[in-house]
ROFI-64512 format. One record per residue (C-alpha): residue number from 1; residue in one letter; x, y, z. Coordinates in steps of 0.1 Angstrom, whole numbers. Example, Ala and Ser with C-alpha at 12.3 -4.5 7.8 and 13.67 -1.06 7.14 Angstrom:
- dolum|kolkol|X|Y|Z
- 1|A|123|-45|78
- 2|S|137|-11|71
END
This chain:
- dolum|kolkol|X|Y|Z
- 1|X|3|2|-1
- 2|X|15|32|-10
- 3|X|19|60|13
- 4|X|-5|82|-2
- 5|X|-30|54|-2
- 6|X|-55|61|26
- 7|X|-67|25|38
- 8|X|-103|27|57
- 9|X|-111|4|88
- 10|X|-94|-19|104
- 11|X|-69|-42|94
- 12|X|-81|-76|88
- 13|X|-68|-112|95
- 14|X|-64|-120|58
- 15|X|-47|-90|49
- 16|X|-22|-96|75
- 17|X|-18|-130|62
- 18|X|-13|-120|29
- 19|X|17|-100|45
- 20|X|38|-132|44
- 21|X|71|-128|31
- 22|X|63|-89|17
- 23|X|56|-55|38
- 24|X|68|-63|75
- 25|X|43|-62|102
- 26|X|45|-42|129
- 27|X|29|-49|164
- 28|X|28|-35|197
- 29|X|12|-48|227
- 30|X|-16|-23|241
- 31|X|-35|-23|273
- 32|X|-55|11|278
- 33|X|-76|36|256
- 34|X|-51|63|258
- 35|X|-22|40|248
- 36|X|-42|23|221
- 37|X|-51|59|206
- 38|X|-13|66|202
- 39|X|-1|35|186
- 40|X|-31|29|164
- 41|X|-20|51|137
- 42|X|15|36|133
- 43|X|8|-3|140
- 44|X|-10|-29|117
- 45|X|-17|-49|152
- 46|X|-22|-43|187
- 47|X|-18|-73|209
- 48|X|-38|-73|244
- 49|X|-10|-95|262
- 50|X|-15|-112|292
- 51|X|20|-93|299
- 52|X|-7|-67|314
- 53|X|-2|-89|345
- 54|X|32|-80|349
- 55|X|32|-44|333
- 56|X|-1|-30|347
- 57|X|-7|-53|377
- 58|X|31|-56|391
- 59|X|27|-97|393
- 60|X|57|-117|389
- 61|X|44|-135|359
- 62|X|15|-139|335
- 63|X|0|-169|354
- 64|X|-26|-151|375
- 65|X|-39|-129|346
- 66|X|-83|-138|346
- 67|X|-104|-137|313
- 68|X|-118|-109|330
- 69|X|-90|-90|329
- 70|X|-83|-99|293
- 71|X|-115|-90|281
- 72|X|-119|-56|302
- 73|X|-83|-46|288
- 74|X|-94|-59|250
- 75|X|-127|-34|253
- 76|X|-105|-3|263
- 77|X|-81|-11|232
- 78|X|-105|-13|210
- 79|X|-123|19|218
- 80|X|-88|35|215
- 81|X|-79|21|181
- 82|X|-96|25|145
- 83|X|-72|9|120
- 84|X|-53|-15|139
- 85|X|-60|-53|138
- 86|X|-64|-66|178
- 87|X|-56|-96|191
- 88|X|-62|-107|229
- 89|X|-45|-133|248
- 90|X|-59|-162|261
- 91|X|-48|-165|297
- 92|X|-34|-193|315
- 93|X|-57|-219|324
- 94|X|-82|-206|300
- 95|X|-76|-230|269
- 96|X|-52|-259|280
- 97|X|-79|-283|295
- 98|X|-101|-292|265
- 99|X|-104|-279|231
- 100|X|-138|-270|241
- 101|X|-129|-251|272
- 102|X|-106|-229|245
- 103|X|-139|-223|220
- 104|X|-158|-210|248
- 105|X|-131|-190|260
- 106|X|-123|-176|231
- 107|X|-157|-171|215
- 108|X|-168|-149|248
- 109|X|-136|-129|242
- 110|X|-143|-121|207
- 111|X|-183|-112|214
- 112|X|-174|-93|244
- 113|X|-145|-71|231
- 114|X|-148|-72|193
- 115|X|-113|-82|189
- 116|X|-104|-96|151
- 117|X|-82|-132|168
- 118|X|-69|-147|199
- 119|X|-36|-157|207
- 120|X|-27|-190|224
- 121|X|8|-204|239
- 122|X|19|-239|225
- 123|X|34|-259|199
- 124|X|24|-291|185
- 125|X|6|-301|217
- 126|X|-22|-274|210
- 127|X|-27|-283|174
- 128|X|-55|-299|176
- 129|X|-69|-269|197
- 130|X|-58|-247|171
- 131|X|-75|-266|140
- 132|X|-107|-267|162
- 133|X|-108|-228|170
- 134|X|-102|-221|134
- 135|X|-125|-245|118
- 136|X|-149|-226|139
- 137|X|-147|-193|127
- 138|X|-118|-181|157
- 139|X|-89|-165|139
- 140|X|-56|-179|161
- 141|X|-25|-166|166
- 142|X|-1|-188|178
- 143|X|30|-184|202
- 144|X|59|-207|205
- 145|X|98|-205|219
- 146|X|97|-188|246
- 147|X|63|-191|264
- 148|X|62|-171|293
- 149|X|28|-191|305
- 150|X|51|-222|308
- 151|X|76|-204|329
- 152|X|76|-228|356
- 153|X|84|-262|337
- 154|X|110|-240|312
- 155|X|130|-232|343
- 156|X|127|-190|339
- 157|X|122|-169|312
- 158|X|153|-186|289
- 159|X|161|-184|250
- 160|X|150|-215|231
- 161|X|164|-233|203
- 162|X|199|-234|215
- 163|X|213|-271|203
- 164|X|202|-295|180
- 165|X|172|-311|196
- 166|X|157|-280|208
- 167|X|158|-261|177
- 168|X|142|-291|158
- 169|X|114|-289|188
- 170|X|108|-251|177
- 171|X|107|-258|142
- 172|X|84|-288|145
- 173|X|63|-265|165
- 174|X|59|-237|142
- 175|X|52|-263|113
- 176|X|25|-279|135
- 177|X|6|-246|144
- 178|X|8|-233|106
- 179|X|-6|-266|96
- 180|X|-34|-266|120
- 181|X|-49|-232|107
- 182|X|-29|-205|127
- 183|X|-29|-176|106
- 184|X|6|-163|124
- 185|X|31|-173|146
- 186|X|48|-154|173
- 187|X|81|-167|184
- 188|X|96|-153|214
- 189|X|133|-157|226
- 190|X|144|-178|198
- 191|X|179|-182|184
- 192|X|180|-162|156
- 193|X|189|-189|131
- 194|X|162|-207|140
- 195|X|138|-180|138
- 196|X|152|-176|106
- 197|X|143|-210|94
- 198|X|110|-212|108
- 199|X|102|-180|84
- 200|X|115|-193|53
- 201|X|96|-227|64
- 202|X|59|-219|69
- 203|X|37|-201|49
- 204|X|19|-182|76
- 205|X|36|-148|88
- 206|X|62|-150|121
- 207|X|61|-121|143
- 208|X|94|-122|160
- 209|X|101|-108|198
- 210|X|138|-118|205
- 211|X|141|-137|176
- 212|X|153|-128|139
- 213|X|149|-96|117
- 214|X|141|-122|93
- 215|X|103|-121|108
- 216|X|75|-111|87
- 217|X|69|-85|116
- 218|X|80|-74|150
- 219|X|63|-72|183
- 220|X|75|-56|218
- 221|X|59|-45|248
- 222|X|52|-8|246
- 223|X|60|0|281
- 224|X|94|-14|272
- 225|X|101|9|242
- 226|X|92|41|257
- 227|X|109|34|292
- 228|X|79|31|315
- 229|X|85|-5|327
- 230|X|119|-6|347
- 231|X|114|-38|365
- 232|X|138|-54|340
- 233|X|146|-49|306
- 234|X|151|-80|284
- 235|X|179|-82|263
- 236|X|161|-81|229
- 237|X|142|-47|239
- 238|X|153|-13|223
- 239|X|149|17|244
- 240|X|132|43|220
- 241|X|123|68|244
- 242|X|130|73|287
- 243|X|93|83|295
- 244|X|96|71|329
- 245|X|126|97|338
- 246|X|103|125|322
- 247|X|70|115|344
- 248|X|93|116|375
- 249|X|109|148|366
- 250|X|72|166|360
- 251|X|54|148|392
- 252|X|88|159|410
- 253|X|82|196|398
- 254|X|41|194|404
- 255|X|51|183|439
- 256|X|74|211|446
- 257|X|49|236|430
- 258|X|21|224|456
- 259|X|45|220|488
- 260|X|56|256|478
- 261|X|20|269|474
- 262|X|28|280|439
- 263|X|3|256|423
- 264|X|-27|264|417
- 265|X|-22|295|405
- 266|X|-50|324|397
- 267|X|-53|312|362
- 268|X|-63|276|371
- 269|X|-87|286|397
- 270|X|-123|299|393
- 271|X|-138|332|404
- 272|X|-105|353|405
- 273|X|-103|385|389
- 274|X|-83|395|362
- 275|X|-53|416|376
- 276|X|-44|445|362
- 277|X|-65|438|330
- 278|X|-98|458|319
- 279|X|-130|442|312
- 280|X|-139|446|276
- 281|X|-169|466|266
END
């Protein structure tokens, strides 16, 4: 699409699917309406990730995030965006039990938020579930490699695909989810050569996060790139701004002015005469 062509309406799942091997897909996380408004102009896809548990709620992991939380934040992001395709994560425990449970959760999220698709973590072991959802009108974005919902079984947030056996597992996971009907797949925290190989092998777009520049798109946590989340910074994050410092400075100035009775000034109050000014007649 040329720079002079103005697209009307949201980017659709088929449009994203068709971007395989062409123009890179720009994706960021969004959890609130104001942030969605800022990102919408620049992003093809907004992901309402269960990372909100850590970024918004200060949790140690994503495991305690609930379906209701995802729905509420999904609604907010939909209200704040007009152009980007919005995808909402299925939280831990809401889809692993059975493909039927996954459909109930996914259909509720689609119906109540109005989003375009859901994302779930898992490779070959979730292929049957992905197929079940896809065949019933639920577009699915898969997520392989480093899977935060499996942090306990993975022994922490460790990069994936190191060594021949580990590399083959990630590749096979990618092939399985693509064959099952996922329209795209997030590859997280995976050795560059493995992510590149996957991108060249499967026929659906790959979205990298700590993966390869060869992926068909990239996603990061918005608060990470803006310097708003300082608990830790993953190796794969590039910080494009330090808004956290700017916020601290602004709030510090406000606090100082309140304590020194400099704020509010007359111009910020109601019913205060305009000193030194003549009333127009």
